[in-house]
C-alpha positions as MATLAB code, in Angstrom:
seq = 'XXXXXXXXXXXXXXXXXXXXXXXXXXXXXXXXXXXXXXXXXXXXXXXXXXXXXXXXXXXXXXXXXXXXXX';
ca = [
     -47.875   24.145  -31.513;
     -47.423   28.115  -30.961;
     -47.122   27.185  -27.083;
     -44.410   25.212  -28.177;
     -42.356   27.741  -30.483;
     -43.283   30.667  -27.830;
     -41.656   28.427  -24.682;
     -38.650   27.717  -27.074;
     -38.472   31.425  -28.259;
     -38.589   32.477  -24.380;
     -36.293   29.644  -23.251;
     -33.428   30.870  -25.868;
     -34.636   34.299  -25.190;
     -33.044   33.792  -21.255;
     -30.197   31.778  -21.669;
     -28.964   34.877  -24.243;
     -29.896   37.515  -21.688;
     -27.750   35.315  -18.781;
     -25.020   35.087  -21.298;
     -25.008   38.611  -22.036;
     -25.158   39.282  -18.235;
     -22.276   36.847  -17.280;
     -19.972   38.564  -20.011;
     -21.169   41.965  -18.926;
     -20.877   41.660  -14.832;
     -17.919   38.747  -14.664;
     -15.625   39.869  -17.401;
     -13.499   42.783  -15.998;
     -12.839   44.918  -19.176;
      -9.871   47.321  -18.361;
      -8.256   49.638  -20.504;
      -4.711   49.196  -22.738;
      -2.995   50.478  -19.814;
      -3.154   47.218  -17.684;
      -0.772   44.755  -19.055;
      -1.682   42.072  -17.170;
      -4.350   39.228  -16.896;
      -7.167   41.805  -16.754;
     -10.088   38.749  -17.798;
      -8.686   37.103  -14.553;
     -10.495   37.964  -11.618;
      -8.610   38.975   -8.246;
      -8.510   35.692   -6.830;
      -7.456   34.001   -9.408;
      -4.740   35.727   -9.630;
      -3.976   35.497   -6.465;
      -4.292   31.980   -6.692;
      -1.429   31.978   -9.571;
       0.501   34.278   -7.439;
       0.522   31.662   -4.668;
       1.394   28.639   -6.937;
       4.923   30.766   -8.147;
       5.525   31.102   -4.257;
       5.199   27.460   -3.571;
       7.470   26.322   -6.329;
       9.681   29.150   -5.455;
       9.806   27.941   -1.908;
       9.877   24.515   -2.377;
      13.206   25.194   -4.341;
      14.842   26.502   -0.987;
      13.232   23.882    1.027;
      15.161   21.516   -1.500;
      18.730   23.407   -1.686;
      18.143   23.523    2.341;
      17.746   19.915    2.517;
      21.071   19.055    0.416;
      22.850   21.586    2.393;
      21.864   20.012    5.629;
      22.911   16.629    4.384;
      26.536   17.489    3.377;
];
């Protein structure tokens, strides 16, 4: 019984330490001077910017297509 309880406590401690280390190293915590989405890593913000650029380019493509048809 004591070995099972010890293993369970060890498992909880390891999971807790993993969660704390993930929070510490994965979450970029900036001060209040950066109003942007600071919790997103750089690659995620670049991905969101590329999606917005893709939408703008799609609109321009559709406008060009309609001009060519006219």
